[in-house]
C-alpha positions in Angstrom: 70.6 80.7 155.1 70.3 77.9 152.6 68.4 74.9 153.6 69.6 71.4 153.6 67.0 70.6 150.9 68.3 73.2 148.4 71.9 72.0 149.1 71.0 68.5 148.2 68.9 69.8 145.1 72.0 71.6 143.8 74.3 68.6 144.5 71.9 66.3 142.8 71.8 68.8 139.7 75.6 69.0 139.7 76.0 65.3 140.0 73.6 64.7 137.0 75.3 67.4 135.0 78.7 65.8 135.6 77.4 62.3 134.8 76.0 63.5 131.4 79.2 65.8 130.7 82.0 63.3 131.9 81.7 60.9 129.2 81.7 63.6 126.4 84.7 65.3 128.3 86.8 61.9 128.4 85.9 61.3 124.7 87.1 64.9 123.8 90.4 64.3 125.7 91.0 60.9 124.0 90.2 62.5 120.6 92.6 65.4 121.4 95.4 63.1 122.4 95.0 60.4 119.7 94.4 63.1 117.1 97.4 65.1 118.1 99.5 61.8 118.0 98.1 61.0 114.4 98.9 64.5 113.2 102.6 64.2 114.4 103.0 60.8 112.7 101.5 61.9 109.4 103.8 65.2 109.7 106.9 63.1 110.2 105.9 60.8 107.2 105.4 63.9 104.9 109.0 65.0 106.0 110.4 61.7 105.1 108.6 61.5 101.9 109.5 64.9 100.7 113.1 64.5 101.8 113.3 61.3 99.5 111.9 63.2 96.7 114.4 66.0 97.3 112.1 68.8 97.7 113.3 72.2 98.6 113.6 72.5 102.4 111.6 75.9 102.2 108.8 74.1 100.5 108.9 71.1 102.9 108.7 73.5 106.0 105.9 75.4 104.5 103.7 72.4 103.4 104.2 70.7 106.8 103.3 74.0 108.7 100.3 74.3 106.5 99.2 70.7 107.3 100.1 71.1 110.9 97.8 74.4 111.4 95.0 73.0 109.2 94.7 69.7 110.8 95.0 70.9 114.3 92.4 73.5 113.7 90.0 70.8 112.5 90.9 68.8 115.6 90.1 71.5 117.9 86.8 72.1 116.3 86.1 68.4 116.5 86.9 68.5 120.3 84.8 71.6 121.0 81.9 69.9 119.2 82.3 66.8 121.5 82.3 68.8 124.5 79.1 70.6 123.5 80.1 73.9 121.7 78.3 75.0 118.7 80.8 74.4 116.1 78.7 75.8 113.1 79.1 79.2 114.5 82.7 78.8 115.3 83.5 77.5 111.7 81.6 80.4 110.3 83.7 82.8 112.3 86.8 81.1 111.2 85.7 81.1 107.5 84.8 84.8 107.7 88.2 85.7 109.2 89.8 83.6 106.5 87.9 85.3 103.7 88.8 88.8 105.2 92.5 87.9 105.4 92.5 86.4 101.8 90.9 89.6 100.5 93.4 91.8 102.2 96.4 89.7 101.1 95.7 88.9 97.5 99.0 90.0 96.0 100.7 88.2 98.9 98.7 84.9 98.3 99.4 85.1 94.6 103.1 85.2 95.4 102.8 82.4 97.9 101.0 80.1 95.3 103.6 81.1 92.7 106.4 80.2 95.2 104.9 76.9 95.9 104.5 76.0 92.2 108.3 77.1 91.6 109.5 75.0 94.4 107.2 72.0 93.5 107.8 71.8 89.7 111.3 73.3 89.7 111.6 75.2 86.5 114.9 76.6 87.9 116.9 76.0 91.0 119.6 77.9 93.1 122.6 78.4 90.9 120.7 78.5 87.5 121.1 81.4 85.3 117.6 82.5 84.1 115.8 85.3 82.2 112.6 86.4 83.5 110.5 89.7 83.4 113.2 91.5 81.5 116.1 90.5 84.2 118.8 87.9 83.6 120.9 86.7 86.4 121.9 83.9 88.6 119.2 82.6 91.1 120.6 83.2 94.7 117.6 82.1 96.6 114.1 80.9 96.1 111.8 82.1 98.9 108.2 81.3 99.4 107.1 84.8 98.2 110.1 85.9 96.1 113.0 84.9 93.9 116.3 86.5 94.4 118.6 87.1 91.3 122.3 88.2 91.0 122.3 90.2 87.9 125.4 90.4 85.4 126.4 93.8 86.9 126.3 92.1 90.4 123.0 94.1 91.5 120.4 92.0 93.4 116.9 91.7 91.9 114.1 90.6 94.1 111.2 89.3 91.9 107.7 88.4 93.2 106.9 84.7 92.6 103.5 85.3 91.3 104.5 87.1 88.2 107.5 85.0 87.8 105.3 81.8 87.7 103.0 83.3 85.3 105.5 84.6 82.7 108.0 83.0 80.3 111.2 81.7 82.0 114.4 81.1 80.0 116.9 78.8 81.9 120.3 78.4 80.5 121.1 75.4 82.8 118.4 73.1 81.6 120.5 71.8 78.7 123.9 70.0 78.7 125.3 72.8 76.5 124.6 76.1 75.0 125.2 77.5 71.6 127.3 80.8 71.0 126.7 82.0 67.6 129.8 83.8 66.2 129.0 86.0 63.1 131.5 87.5 60.9 132.3 88.5 57.3 135.2 88.0 54.7 135.7 90.2 51.8 135.2 88.6 48.5 138.8 89.4 47.4 140.4 87.7 50.4 141.5 84.1 50.5 138.5 82.6 52.2 139.8 79.2 53.1 142.9 80.6 54.6 141.2 83.1 56.7 138.6 80.5 57.8 141.6 78.1 58.8 143.3 80.8 60.8 140.2 81.8 62.7 139.5 78.2 63.4 142.9 77.7 64.7 142.3 80.7 67.0 139.0 79.3 68.3 140.4 75.8 68.9 142.8 77.3 71.6 139.8 77.9 73.9 139.3 74.7 75.9 136.0 75.8 77.1 134.5 75.3 73.6 133.1 71.6 73.5 133.0 71.4 69.9 136.4 73.1 69.0 137.6 70.2 66.9 134.4 70.2 64.8 133.8 73.9 64.2 131.8 74.6 60.9 131.5 77.8 59.2 128.2 78.2 57.5 127.5 80.8 54.7 124.9 83.0 56.1 124.7 85.6 53.4 126.5 86.6 50.1 126.8 90.3 49.0 128.7 92.0 46.3 131.6 92.8 48.7 131.5 90.2 51.5 130.6 86.5 52.4 128.8 86.5 55.8 129.5 83.4 58.0 128.1 81.9 61.2 130.0 79.6 63.5 128.2 77.7 66.2 130.3 77.2 69.3 129.0 74.7 72.0 129.9 75.3 75.6 128.6 74.4 79.1 126.1 76.8 80.5 128.5 78.1 83.1 130.8 79.1 80.4 128.3 80.7 78.1 129.3 84.5 79.0 132.9 83.9 78.9 132.9 81.9 75.7 130.8 84.6 74.1 133.1 87.4 75.1 136.2 85.7 74.4 135.3 84.5 70.9 134.1 88.2 70.0 137.5 89.2 71.3 139.3 86.6 69.3 137.5 87.7 66.1 138.2 91.3 66.7 141.8 90.7 67.4 142.2 88.6 64.4 140.6 91.1 62.2 142.8 93.7 63.6 146.1 91.8 63.1 145.2 90.2 59.6 143.1 93.1 58.1 140.8 90.2 56.6 137.9 89.9 59.0 135.3 92.2 60.3 132.7 91.6 63.1 129.1 92.2 62.1 
């Protein structure tokens, strides 16, 4: 049977411990509540600021999540230290786990970093036609880890953002117009001026050509039998493929009907 003296001793010890622990516990609770509230406010401010700057929704969500997880982890470590836990060991464990995960996911982290860079600096956006890593197609989706392209034959290409961000990118939609070069030749014995006028009239019928009233034919090469010309046709990026195909078709049709021109 426990004596009254021992009970009083244990109660005294418990009271002393509670008196010592209670201020730290109250401080820890206040730090947790205030810190959680501050993190929420900062998170909302980040969302508002990124929306004003027209950041991609996926990048906004990713950065907010990264900030939230990181700041709340630090907050929990601070609270644990305030209560009395040895935070040095806890931080070492978290660091070791982070290092192991990083080594295991090197490729994925490279793609993640590439995705953040693409979404942040915007070398291209959804709807642009780009050429990258040997693929040419329209950007369907920009994800954190991958870029999805729809190729010219309607196939889908999923490219890792790590290699995309580290390689050359050709973006057709960065300029107000693109140039379609039409190369052809006219035999020396033909009426050069008449042939050029007839071809010019044919090209002017295409309303997608922006400079159709100012098309100039430049002599590219002169041989013993032909004069080689180049015509530069300006068009909007969305019309590039159609204008290129239509111009070649008009050139071949004109050659077939007139017997004067020949495509190179």
